[in-house]
C-alpha positions as CSV (number, residue, x, y, z in Angstrom):
1,X,-66.1,115.6,-57.0
2,X,-69.1,115.0,-54.8
3,X,-70.7,117.7,-52.6
4,X,-69.4,117.6,-49.1
5,X,-70.1,119.4,-45.8
6,X,-67.8,122.3,-45.2
7,X,-64.4,121.4,-43.7
8,X,-63.4,123.1,-40.5
9,X,-61.1,126.0,-41.5
10,X,-57.5,126.1,-40.3
11,X,-56.6,129.6,-39.0
12,X,-53.5,131.2,-40.4
13,X,-51.5,134.3,-39.3
14,X,-53.2,137.7,-39.2
15,X,-56.7,136.1,-39.1
16,X,-56.5,134.8,-42.7
17,X,-56.8,131.3,-44.1
18,X,-54.2,130.2,-46.6
19,X,-55.7,128.5,-49.7
20,X,-53.6,126.4,-52.1
21,X,-54.5,126.2,-55.8
22,X,-53.0,123.8,-58.3
23,X,-53.3,124.9,-61.9
24,X,-52.2,124.5,-65.5
25,X,-51.9,127.0,-68.3
26,X,-51.0,127.5,-71.9
27,X,-48.5,130.3,-71.7
28,X,-48.6,131.2,-75.4
29,X,-51.2,134.0,-75.2
30,X,-49.7,135.6,-72.1
31,X,-46.8,138.0,-71.4
32,X,-45.5,135.6,-68.7
33,X,-46.7,134.9,-65.2
34,X,-46.1,138.2,-63.4
35,X,-48.5,141.1,-63.5
36,X,-47.4,143.8,-65.9
37,X,-49.3,147.1,-66.6
38,X,-51.1,147.0,-69.9
39,X,-50.3,143.3,-70.6
40,X,-52.3,140.1,-70.3
41,X,-50.6,137.8,-67.8
42,X,-51.5,134.6,-66.0
43,X,-51.2,136.1,-62.5
44,X,-53.3,139.1,-63.6
45,X,-56.1,136.9,-65.0
46,X,-56.1,134.6,-61.9
47,X,-56.2,137.5,-59.5
48,X,-59.0,139.2,-61.4
49,X,-61.0,136.0,-61.4
50,X,-60.6,135.5,-57.6
51,X,-61.3,139.2,-56.9
52,X,-64.6,138.9,-58.9
53,X,-65.7,136.3,-56.4
54,X,-64.7,137.9,-53.1
55,X,-65.2,141.5,-54.2
56,X,-61.8,142.9,-53.3
57,X,-58.3,142.9,-54.8
58,X,-56.1,139.9,-54.0
59,X,-52.5,139.0,-54.5
60,X,-51.4,135.4,-55.1
61,X,-48.0,133.9,-54.4
62,X,-46.6,131.5,-57.0
63,X,-44.2,128.5,-56.7
64,X,-42.2,129.6,-59.8
65,X,-42.6,132.5,-62.2
66,X,-42.7,131.5,-65.8
67,X,-41.6,133.7,-68.7
68,X,-43.7,134.8,-71.7
69,X,-44.7,131.8,-73.7
70,X,-43.8,129.2,-71.1
71,X,-46.4,126.7,-70.0
72,X,-47.3,124.9,-66.8
73,X,-49.0,121.6,-65.9
74,X,-48.1,121.6,-62.3
75,X,-48.1,125.2,-61.1
76,X,-48.9,125.9,-57.4
77,X,-50.1,129.2,-55.8
78,X,-51.5,130.3,-52.5
79,X,-53.9,133.1,-51.7
80,X,-55.0,134.4,-48.2
81,X,-58.7,134.8,-47.6
82,X,-60.7,135.8,-44.5
83,X,-62.7,133.1,-42.8
84,X,-65.9,134.9,-43.8
85,X,-64.8,135.0,-47.4
86,X,-63.9,131.3,-47.4
87,X,-67.1,130.1,-45.7
88,X,-69.2,132.4,-47.9
89,X,-68.0,130.9,-51.1
90,X,-70.7,128.1,-50.9
91,X,-73.5,130.7,-50.7
92,X,-75.1,128.9,-47.8
93,X,-75.2,125.5,-49.4
94,X,-74.0,122.4,-47.7
95,X,-70.9,122.4,-49.9
96,X,-67.2,122.4,-49.0
97,X,-65.8,125.9,-49.7
98,X,-62.9,124.3,-51.6
99,X,-65.4,122.7,-54.0
100,X,-67.4,125.9,-54.2
101,X,-64.2,128.0,-55.0
102,X,-63.1,125.5,-57.6
103,X,-66.5,125.6,-59.4
104,X,-67.0,129.3,-59.2
105,X,-63.4,130.1,-60.1
106,X,-63.8,128.2,-63.4
107,X,-66.8,130.4,-64.2
108,X,-65.1,133.7,-63.3
109,X,-61.9,132.7,-65.2
110,X,-64.1,132.1,-68.3
111,X,-65.5,135.6,-68.0
112,X,-62.0,137.1,-67.5
113,X,-60.4,135.2,-70.3
114,X,-63.1,135.5,-72.9
115,X,-61.9,134.0,-76.2
116,X,-58.9,132.5,-74.3
117,X,-61.2,130.4,-72.1
118,X,-59.4,127.1,-71.3
119,X,-55.9,128.6,-71.4
120,X,-55.9,128.6,-67.6
121,X,-57.4,125.7,-65.6
122,X,-57.5,125.4,-61.9
123,X,-57.5,121.6,-61.1
124,X,-57.5,121.6,-57.3
125,X,-58.3,123.9,-54.3
126,X,-57.7,123.1,-50.7
127,X,-57.0,124.7,-47.3
128,X,-53.2,124.7,-47.0
129,X,-51.5,123.2,-43.9
130,X,-50.0,125.5,-41.3
131,X,-46.7,126.9,-42.5
132,X,-47.4,126.4,-46.2
133,X,-45.9,128.9,-48.6
134,X,-46.2,128.1,-52.3
135,X,-42.8,129.7,-53.1
136,X,-40.6,129.2,-50.1
137,X,-41.9,125.8,-48.9
138,X,-41.1,124.1,-52.2
139,X,-38.4,121.4,-52.3
140,X,-37.9,121.5,-56.0
141,X,-39.4,122.4,-59.4
142,X,-39.2,120.2,-62.4
143,X,-39.4,121.4,-66.1
144,X,-39.6,119.6,-69.4
145,X,-38.4,120.8,-72.8
146,X,-39.3,119.1,-76.1
147,X,-37.0,119.2,-79.1
148,X,-37.7,117.8,-82.6
149,X,-34.2,117.6,-84.0
150,X,-34.7,117.3,-87.7
151,X,-37.6,117.8,-90.2
152,X,-38.7,114.2,-90.0
153,X,-39.9,114.9,-86.5
154,X,-41.6,118.3,-87.2
155,X,-45.2,117.7,-86.4
156,X,-47.4,120.7,-87.2
157,X,-49.9,119.7,-84.4
158,X,-47.2,120.0,-81.8
159,X,-45.4,123.1,-83.1
160,X,-46.7,125.3,-80.3
161,X,-45.0,123.2,-77.6
162,X,-41.9,121.7,-79.4
163,X,-38.7,123.3,-80.6
164,X,-38.1,122.5,-84.3
165,X,-34.3,122.2,-84.5
166,X,-32.2,121.7,-87.6
167,X,-29.2,119.9,-86.1
168,X,-29.4,116.3,-85.1
169,X,-28.6,115.8,-81.4
170,X,-26.4,113.2,-79.9
171,X,-28.1,112.1,-76.6
172,X,-24.9,110.7,-75.2
173,X,-23.0,114.0,-75.7
174,X,-25.9,115.9,-74.2
175,X,-26.0,113.8,-71.1
176,X,-22.3,113.8,-70.7
177,X,-22.2,117.6,-70.7
178,X,-25.3,118.1,-68.6
179,X,-24.2,115.7,-65.8
180,X,-21.2,118.0,-65.1
181,X,-23.5,120.8,-64.0
182,X,-25.3,118.8,-61.3
183,X,-25.1,119.8,-57.6
184,X,-24.9,123.1,-55.7
185,X,-23.3,125.6,-58.1
186,X,-23.2,129.3,-59.0
187,X,-25.3,129.5,-62.2
188,X,-24.5,133.1,-63.0
189,X,-23.4,132.1,-66.5
190,X,-26.8,130.6,-67.1
191,X,-29.0,133.2,-65.6
192,X,-30.2,136.8,-66.0
193,X,-29.4,137.9,-62.4
194,X,-31.8,140.0,-60.5
195,X,-30.3,142.8,-58.4
196,X,-29.6,141.6,-54.9
197,X,-30.5,137.9,-55.6
198,X,-28.3,134.9,-55.4
199,X,-27.5,132.8,-58.4
200,X,-26.5,129.7,-56.4
201,X,-28.9,126.8,-57.0
202,X,-28.9,123.1,-56.6
203,X,-29.4,121.4,-60.0
204,X,-30.8,118.0,-59.2
205,X,-31.6,116.6,-62.6
206,X,-30.5,117.7,-66.1
207,X,-30.9,114.9,-68.6
208,X,-32.1,114.1,-72.1
209,X,-34.0,111.2,-73.5
210,X,-36.0,110.3,-76.6
211,X,-39.7,109.6,-76.3
212,X,-41.5,106.9,-78.3
213,X,-42.2,109.4,-81.0
214,X,-38.5,110.1,-81.4
215,X,-38.7,113.6,-79.9
216,X,-36.0,114.6,-77.5
217,X,-37.2,115.6,-74.0
218,X,-35.0,117.5,-71.6
219,X,-35.8,117.1,-67.9
220,X,-34.4,119.9,-65.6
221,X,-35.0,119.9,-61.9
222,X,-33.6,122.2,-59.2
223,X,-34.4,123.5,-55.7
224,X,-35.2,126.8,-57.5
225,X,-34.3,128.5,-60.8
226,X,-32.8,131.9,-61.6
227,X,-34.4,134.0,-64.3
228,X,-34.0,132.3,-67.7
229,X,-31.9,129.5,-66.2
230,X,-33.7,126.5,-67.8
231,X,-33.8,128.1,-71.3
232,X,-30.1,129.0,-71.0
233,X,-29.1,125.5,-69.9
234,X,-31.0,123.9,-72.8
235,X,-29.9,126.4,-75.4
236,X,-26.2,125.9,-74.5
237,X,-26.6,122.1,-74.3
238,X,-27.8,122.0,-77.9
239,X,-24.4,123.2,-79.1
240,X,-22.9,120.2,-77.4
241,X,-25.5,117.8,-78.7
242,X,-24.8,119.0,-82.3
243,X,-21.1,118.5,-81.8
244,X,-20.3,122.2,-82.1
245,X,-18.9,122.3,-78.6
246,X,-17.3,119.6,-76.4
247,X,-19.3,118.3,-73.4
248,X,-16.9,120.0,-71.0
249,X,-17.7,123.3,-72.5
250,X,-20.9,123.5,-70.4
251,X,-18.9,123.2,-67.2
252,X,-16.3,125.7,-68.5
253,X,-19.1,128.2,-69.1
254,X,-20.4,127.6,-65.5
255,X,-16.9,128.4,-64.1
256,X,-16.7,131.6,-66.0
257,X,-19.7,133.0,-64.0
258,X,-20.5,135.6,-66.6
259,X,-22.9,136.0,-69.5
260,X,-21.3,136.9,-72.8
261,X,-21.7,136.7,-76.6
262,X,-21.8,132.8,-76.2
263,X,-24.8,132.9,-73.9
264,X,-27.9,131.7,-75.7
265,X,-31.6,131.2,-74.7
266,X,-33.7,128.4,-76.1
267,X,-37.1,129.4,-77.3
268,X,-39.8,129.6,-74.6
269,X,-42.7,127.8,-76.1
270,X,-41.5,124.2,-75.5
271,X,-40.8,124.8,-71.8
272,X,-43.3,123.4,-69.3
273,X,-43.3,123.6,-65.5
274,X,-44.3,120.0,-64.8
275,X,-44.3,119.6,-61.0
276,X,-43.5,121.4,-57.8
277,X,-42.7,119.2,-54.7
278,X,-43.2,120.0,-51.1
279,X,-42.3,118.3,-47.8
280,X,-44.8,116.7,-45.5
281,X,-47.0,119.1,-43.5
282,X,-44.8,119.0,-40.5
283,X,-41.8,120.2,-42.5
284,X,-43.4,123.1,-44.4
285,X,-42.6,125.9,-42.0
286,X,-39.0,124.8,-41.5
287,X,-38.5,124.5,-45.2
288,X,-39.9,128.0,-45.9
289,X,-37.7,129.5,-43.2
290,X,-34.6,127.8,-44.6
291,X,-35.3,128.9,-48.2
292,X,-35.9,132.5,-47.1
293,X,-32.5,132.5,-45.3
294,X,-30.7,131.1,-48.4
295,X,-32.3,133.5,-50.8
296,X,-31.2,136.4,-48.6
């Protein structure tokens, strides 16, 4: 990216400017996204790196929390900075503060991560439009999940991001069962509910297809996800794909609205947050307000 003159800041509420960061990470070395005392987390590392630059503690808001071992290519967060902090990032140079933050953040992340340098990469920084909220403004999140169903597909070079599964999977059975779960549903049977939180979600895509390498890839997209929802959906679907359960079993599980001995979680390491989508700038605030109301 070429050096540019600083962009005029857009003022946010409370005298702060809202900054959007797009990032990717290898979740393998981390105990998930969220800060946890005594554990290395993606959020903890990112906040420490930003605080190193602006010399105060910060808190970032994420589009979608990821569990321990889960990766991201298209994660989105926001952080609020004062105008002075934003404009001071370029250290007086004729450089857009967004470019300055991106460059300096890569350096501070390297110092925070040490031998894990490269496990978190910030790809884009920009001033967020008015009304933007990384979590509540999102229209949907899309995940992928790779499954090598049979030893002939077990590639040692991809073992950290692909499930090695013994049972051959029937793509037709998988998609027949998965399609019955689409729409606005109560996914309590496929979630680890959080106290006081709804388990109603709109599942927009749940489908399986083989790539050119023969590996099976699940695509799961929803307006939002409950805790463990994607791993639970995939783990249950694998029983159908192997012929152990009928396709309608997935819907029967949904209607039961409870977790029991048949509830199963697929391993976390093949799961990747691929993309988070947002409305146009004019619709950001309305979307955030609607989502907050639904989540309450």
